[in-house]
N, C-alpha and C positions, 0 to 999 in steps of 0.2 A: 504493500500500500504506500502511496506517496504521502509525504508529510503535508500537513495543512498550512504550514507557515514558511517563512523565508528562512532557510537554514543554510549556514555556511557549508560548502562542500567539504571543507576540512574536518567538519564534525562527523562525516560519514565514515565511521571506523568499524569494520566488520568484527573486530576483536572485542568490541564492547567497552573500550577504554576511553572513548572520546568524551563521555560525560564527565569523567574525572579531570580531564584536561581542558574542558570547556570553560574558559575564564569568564565569559559573559554569564553563563548559568550560575557559576560559582558566586558571582557578585549578587545575582538575584537571590540565591539561597541564603547567603550571609545577611543580606538586607532583610529578608523576611524573618529570619531567626532572631536578629537583634531587635527588630521592631516588636515581634511577639513577646520577647522577654520584657520589654518596657510596658507593653499592654497589661501583662499579668501582674507586674509590680504596681502599676497605677490603680488597677482594679481593687487590689487589697487596700491600698492607701485611701482611695476615695470612699470605699465602703465603710471603713473605720471612721473617716472624717464625718460622713453623713450620719452615721449611727451616733456619734458623740455629739455633734452639733445640733442635729434635728431631734434626736432622741425618739424616733418613731419608726416602726417597721414599714409604714407606708412610704416614708422618705427613701428608705433603702430600696423598696420595690420600685419606686419611681425612677431611681437611679438606674436600676437594671433594665427597666422598660425603655427609658430614653437611650440608654447606651447599647442596647442589643436588639430588642424586639421591634421597636418602632422603625428604626432605619432599614430593617429588612424589607419593609413594604416599599421602599424606594429602589429595590434591587434592579428591576427592569430599566429604570431611568439611569441608575448608576452604570449599568452595562452599556447603555447607549453612549455615555461619555467615554467609556473605554474603547468603543468602536469608532468614535468620531475624531479622536485626536491621537497623536503619537503616544504609544502606550508607555514608553519610558518617561515622557513628560508628565503623563497622568500620574504615574507612580511617584515621581519626584514632588509634584505639587501637593499630592495627597499627604505625603509624609510631612512636608513643611506646614501645611494647614493643621495637621494634628499636633505638631510641635508648638505652634503658636497658641492653639486652644489650651493645651495642657500647661504651657508657660503662664498664660493668663490666670489659670486656676491656682497654680503654685504661688504666684506673686501676690494674689489678692485673697485667696481662700474665701470666696464670696458666699453670700447667703444662698439658700437652696434654689430659688428661682433662677438666679444668674448662673449658678453652678450647673443646673440641669441644661440651661441653654448652651453653655460652653461644651458640656459633655455631648450634647446633640450635634454640635458642629464637628467635634472630633469623630463621632460615630458615623456621620454622613460621609466624611472624608475617607474613613476606613471602608465604608460600604462601596465607594467608588474604586478604591485600591484593590479590593478583592477580585472582581472580575478582570481588571486590567492585568494583575499579576498572573492569574490562571491563563488568560489569553496570550500572555507574553511567552509562556513556556514553549509552545510549538514553533515560535519564531526564533528561539534560541537553541533548540535541541532537535536533533535528528529524530525522525519518527520512531525508529527502533529503540530509542532510549527514553521515550516518553514515560513508560511505566516506572523506570528507575528514577527519573527526574521527579515525578509526582511523589514517589515513595520518599525520596530524600527531602523534599519540601515538607511533607507530612511529618517525618521524623524530627526535622529541625524545629518546626512550629510547636508540635505537641511536647517535645522535650523541654523547650524553654518555658512553655506554659506550665509544665509540671515543676520546674525549678523556680519559677517566678515567686509563688507564694512563700517558698522556703527562704528565698533571698530577701523578700520583704520582711519576713519575721526577724531576720538578722539585722537588716538595715534600719527598720523603724525605730528601735531604741537608740540608735546612734545618730541618725540624721533627721528623724521625725518625718511627719507626713509631707511637709514642704520639700524636704530633701529628696525623698523617694520620687515625688512628682518631677523634680528637676532632673533626676536620673532618667526618668521616662522621656523627658524632653531631649536629653542627650542621645538616647537610643534612636529617636526619630531622625535627629540630625545626622547621626552616624549612618543610619540606613540610607538617607538621601545622598550622603557623600559617596557611599559605596556604589549607588546606582549611577552616579555621574559617569563612571567608567564604562557603562553599558552603551553600546551603539544605539542610535535612534531606531525606534520600532514603529515606523509609519504603517497605517492601516490602508491596504488597497481595497477600494470599494467594489472592484470587479463589475463596474458598470451600474452599480446601484444608484438610483436617482435619490439624491440627498435632499431632504426637506429640513425642517427644524428638528430640535432635540426630541420633542414629543412625537413627531412623525417617525423618527428613527426608533423610538421606544415602541411605538405601535407596530412597526414593521418587524421588530424582534419577537414580540409576543405573537404576532400573526404567523411568523415562521414556525415557532414551536407548536402552535395550535393546529397548524395544517400539515405537519409531518407526523404520520401515524407512529412510526418507530420512536421518534424522539419524544412525542407526547406520552407514549406508554412508559418510556424510561423516566421522564420527569415526574409523572403522576405516581408511578410506583415508588420512586426514590423518596419523594416528599411524604408519601403515606407510611413507608417503613420508618423514616426519621420521626414522624409523629408518634408512631407506636413505640419506638425505642426511647423517645424522650420521657415517657412515663417513668422509666427506670430512675431518672435523676430525682424525681419527687419521692418515689416509694421506697428506695433502697434503705434510707435511714430508719424508716418505720419497720421494714422487714427485719433489719438487724436488731433493733431494740425490742420490738413487740413480739415478733414471731420466733426469733432466735435467742432472745434474752441477752444480747451482747451489750457491751459498754461503748463509750465514745471511741476508744482506741480501735475496737473491732470495726466500728462504722467507718472510721478513716481508712482502715485497711481495705475494706470492701470498695470504697470509692477509688482508692489507689490501684486496685486490681485492673480496672478497665484501662487506666492510663498506662500501666505496665504492658498490658496486652497490645495496646495501640503501638507502643514503641517497638515491641518484639515483632509485630507484624510488618511495620514499615521497614525495620532493619532487615527482615527476611526478604522482602521484595527488592530492596536495594541491592542485596548481595546475590540474589538468585538470578539465573538467566531470564531476561525479559522476553519469553517466548510463549507465554500462555494466552489463552483467549480472554479478552477483557470482559466480554459478556459473561463468560463462565465465572470469572473472578468476582465481578459485581454481584451476580446472583448468589454465589457462594457466600459473599460477605453479608448480604441481606438475610440469607437463611440462617447463618451461624449467629449473627447478632440477635435475630429474633428468637431463635431456639434457645439462646443463652438466657433471655428473659423468662421464657417458659420454664426452663429447668431451674432457674433461680427460685421460682415460685414454689418448687417442691424440695428445695435444698434442706437437708436435715441438720446442718451445722455450719458455722461460720467458715470453716476450712473448705467445705464443699462449695459454698456460695462464692468464696474467693476464687477457687479454681474455675468455676463456671464463668464468672465475670472476667477473668483473665482471658479465657478462650473467646469470650464475647468481644473483648477489645481487639483481638486479632481479626475477628470478623468485620469490625468497624473499619479497620485500616484497609482491608480488602475492598470493602464497599467504596471507600473514599478514593483509593487509587483507581479502581475500576471505572467509576463514573467520571472522574476528571479526565482520564486517558481517553475514554470513549468520546466525550464531548469535544476534546481537542482534535480528535481524528475525524469525526464525521460532520462537524459543523463548518461551513465556509468561513475562512479567516475573517472576513468583514463582519460576520455576525457572532463570532465567538464570545465577545464580551457581553453582548445582549443576552445570549442564551445562558451563559454562566450567571449573569445578574438575575434573570428570571427564575432559573432553577434554584439558586441559593437564596434568593429572596423568598421563594416559596418554602424553602427549608427553614428559614428563620421564623416565618409565621407559623409553620407546623410545629416547631419546637415550643413556641409560646403556647399554642393550643394544647400541646401535650402536657404542659405543666398544669393547665386547668383541668384537663381530662383525668390526669393522675390524681389530683386533689379530690375531684368528684368521686372517682372510684374508691379512693381510700375512705371517704365519708360514707359511701353506700355499702361497702364490703369490708375487706381487710387486706393487708399487704400481700398475702399469698395469692388471693384471687386477682388482685390488681396486676401482679406480674404474669399470671396465667393469661389474663385478657390481653395484656400488652404483647406477649409473645405470640399468641394466637393471631392477633391482628397483623403483626408483622409477617408471619408465615403465610397468611392468606393473601396479603398484598404481593409478596414475592411470587407465590404460585400463580396469581392472576396475571402479573406482567410477564412472567417467564416465556409463555408461548409467543407473545407478540415480539419479544426481543430475539427469540431464537429463529422463528419462522420467516420474519420479514428482514430484508437487507436494510442496513442503516442508511439514512439520507446523506446528502452532501456530496461534494466533489470527490471525496476520498472513498465513497461507497464501493463495495464489491459484493460478490454473490454470497460470501460467508458473513453472516451478521456477527460472528464472533471473531472476526479477523483480527490478527495480531497487529 
C-alpha cells in the first residue's frame, strides 16, 4: 500500500531501521512526550488549587469539564484547522497558545471564572494540536513504519502521563502550585522549540474546493458520514470507548465495596491499566510491523471489553489486577490500530478533519460514560456495572467487525484487503 503522506524516500528502509533514524519523527515524538509531561503536572496542580481555593466538588468538576469534555465537541472544527494550514505551524502555534494561557494562570492564580476561561483557551489549543499531530505522522514516516510510529507516540505520551502525577507530588512541596505551572509553561516552550527543526508540512488539497472554516468542517463530517467502512469504524470505536469509560467510574467502588480493598489496592488497580498500556505499546514498537491493522483494532476492542466483563467476576484484588493489566494491552492495540488505519485510508487533505471528528466523538463518549457508570452504580452494584460495560463493548465490537472485514476501506490508499498492512 502506498503511504498517504509526503514521505522522504530516504525513510524507505526495508530493514525497518528508518524510524529510529528519522530525525523529523524523533522531534515530533520528543515534542509530544515533553508536552504530555507538562499537561499531567499542571492537571494535578490546578486540581489542588481549585479544590483549596473554591472548596467545592462542583468547582473541580467544572475544571475537568472545561479542560476535557467541552473542547471535544469542537473536534471537527479543530480538525479543519489542521487540514487548512501547514501542520507544523499549527503545532507550533498551539503549543505557544497553551504556554501563554498557563503562564497567565501561574502569574495571577485568578478567581475561578477567569481560571476556567484560561483553562478553556488552553484546552481548545490542545484540541487543535491533537488532530494536527496525528495527521503529521504519515507525512513524516514511511507507510510500513506507521504502526511502530503510533506505538512509540503512545508509549511516550502514556509514560509521561503516568510519571507526571508522581513528579508533581515531589515538586509541589518544593516549588508550590505556581512553580509547577511555570514548569508546565517551560514544557510547552521546549516542545515548540523542538518542532522548529521539523520541515514544513503543507497540506495538499488535491483539488478540493476550499470555502470557509465551517465549510471545511462540514465537508469533513460529510466525508465520514458517507463512507460506509469509515462510518462503521468511527461509530464502533466511539461506542467501545463509551463502554470502556464506565470502568474509570466503577473501579474504585468494585475495589472497596465488592473486594473489600483499601486505598492502596485501589491505586494498584488503576495503575494496572497504565502498566498494560505501556507493555502493549512497547511490544508493538519492538515487534515487526506486519500485522493486519483491522485485526489489531478488533483484537484491542474485544480484549479491553472482555477485560471489563471479567473484572466484574474477579474474586480478589490480584485477579482484578491481572485482568486490568491485560485490558491495558488491549487498549494500546485499539489505539495503535485505529490511528494507523485512519492515517492509511483517509486522503491526506482530510486526515485532520477525520481525526478531529472521531476523537471529538470519543471525548463526548467518555463524558457520557462517566454519567452512565454513575447511573448504573446507583441502580445496581459495581459487579453488575462492569458486566454491563463489558457486554456493551463486546456487542459493539461484534457489530462493527463484519463491516470492517467484508468491505474495503475508503480513500486513495484502499485495496481489496480491508485488513491491509
